[in-house]
Every structure is written in C-alpha cells, then in structure tokens.
C-alpha positions as CSV (number, residue, x, y, z in Angstrom):
1,M,141.3,67.2,82.8
2,A,139.8,70.6,82.1
3,T,136.0,71.0,82.0
4,P,134.2,73.8,80.3
5,V,132.8,76.3,82.8
6,N,129.8,77.6,80.8
7,A,128.9,74.4,79.1
8,K,125.2,73.7,78.9
9,A,123.6,70.5,77.7
10,L,121.3,70.9,74.8
11,S,117.8,69.7,75.3
12,A,114.7,69.6,73.1
13,E,113.3,72.6,75.0
14,S,116.3,74.8,74.4
15,L,116.3,73.9,70.7
16,T,112.7,74.7,70.2
17,A,113.2,78.0,72.0
18,V,115.5,79.2,69.2
19,K,112.7,79.2,66.5
20,P,112.8,82.3,64.4
21,C,109.2,83.5,64.8
22,D,106.5,82.3,67.1
23,T,103.7,84.2,65.6
24,A,100.1,82.9,65.5
25,E,100.5,82.2,61.8
26,V,103.6,80.1,62.2
27,K,102.0,78.1,65.1
28,S,98.9,77.4,63.0
29,L,101.0,76.3,60.0
30,L,103.1,74.0,62.2
31,L,99.9,72.6,63.8
32,R,98.5,71.9,60.3
33,I,101.7,70.0,59.3
34,D,101.5,67.9,62.5
35,Q,97.8,67.1,61.7
36,I,98.7,66.0,58.2
37,N,101.6,63.8,59.5
38,E,99.3,62.2,62.0
39,M,96.6,61.3,59.5
40,D,96.1,57.8,58.3
41,K,96.9,58.2,54.6
42,S,96.4,54.5,53.7
43,S,92.6,55.0,53.3
44,L,92.9,58.1,51.1
45,K,92.7,58.2,47.4
46,S,95.7,59.2,45.3
47,S,94.2,62.5,44.4
48,E,93.6,63.3,48.1
49,K,97.2,62.4,48.9
50,R,98.4,64.6,46.1
51,E,96.4,67.5,47.5
52,L,98.0,66.9,50.9
53,R,101.5,66.9,49.4
54,K,100.8,70.2,47.7
55,E,99.4,71.7,50.9
56,V,102.5,70.6,52.8
57,R,104.8,72.1,50.1
58,T,103.0,75.4,50.2
59,I,103.1,75.5,54.0
60,K,106.8,74.8,54.0
61,K,107.4,77.6,51.5
62,R,105.4,80.0,53.6
63,L,107.3,79.0,56.7
64,S,110.7,79.5,55.0
65,S,109.6,82.9,53.8
66,V,108.4,83.9,57.3
67,G,111.6,82.7,59.0
68,G,113.9,84.4,56.6
69,G,117.3,85.8,57.6
70,V,120.6,86.9,56.5
71,Y,123.1,84.2,55.6
72,I,126.8,85.1,55.1
73,S,129.2,82.6,53.6
74,V,132.6,82.1,55.2
75,G,134.4,83.7,52.3
76,A,132.2,86.8,52.5
77,L,132.7,87.0,56.3
78,I,136.5,86.8,55.8
79,L,136.3,89.5,53.1
80,I,134.3,91.8,55.4
81,L,136.7,91.3,58.3
82,I,139.7,92.1,56.0
83,L,138.0,95.3,54.8
84,L,137.2,96.3,58.3
85,I,140.8,95.8,59.4
86,I,142.1,97.8,56.4
87,L,139.6,100.7,56.9
88,L,139.9,100.9,60.6
C-alpha cells in the first residue's frame, strides 16, 4: 500500500494561518464579531437585536472587501491554458 510522502494533516492552526489579511483592522472586526456571538441576546430588546444584526452584516461586508482576491472559473482557466499553448 503506497503512502503519500509529503502528506500533512490539517489542523486548526494550519487553517487559521491561511487567512488573507491579518491587519489590525481585520483582527478588530473579528474580535467584535466574537463579542457579539458571545453576548446573551435573550435579555435584549428587538430593536437592539436588529442593530446587532446590522452591525454583523456591515462587518462581514467589510471583511469580504478587505480579503478580496482573483477568482478564475474552471472554464476560464481551460481557455487561458489553450490560448497559452497556441501562442507559445
């Protein structure tokens, strides 16, 4: 039975090390989301809960804009490879 030579078990530490940006802003936003998740929301009024939901939504939007990137679909990748093969 063959075993992979360079196989590495994924752990929580290795997955968190792959985060896009670890700037101070991102850390503070993630800390605020954790604080909101740990709150006891049963004692809050509905208007306060609504404000928290809005805050979480805006934080998530800011996090997605900070951690942007370039995404290429499989079809586009195949097309790029074909063009490179033809041109080179």
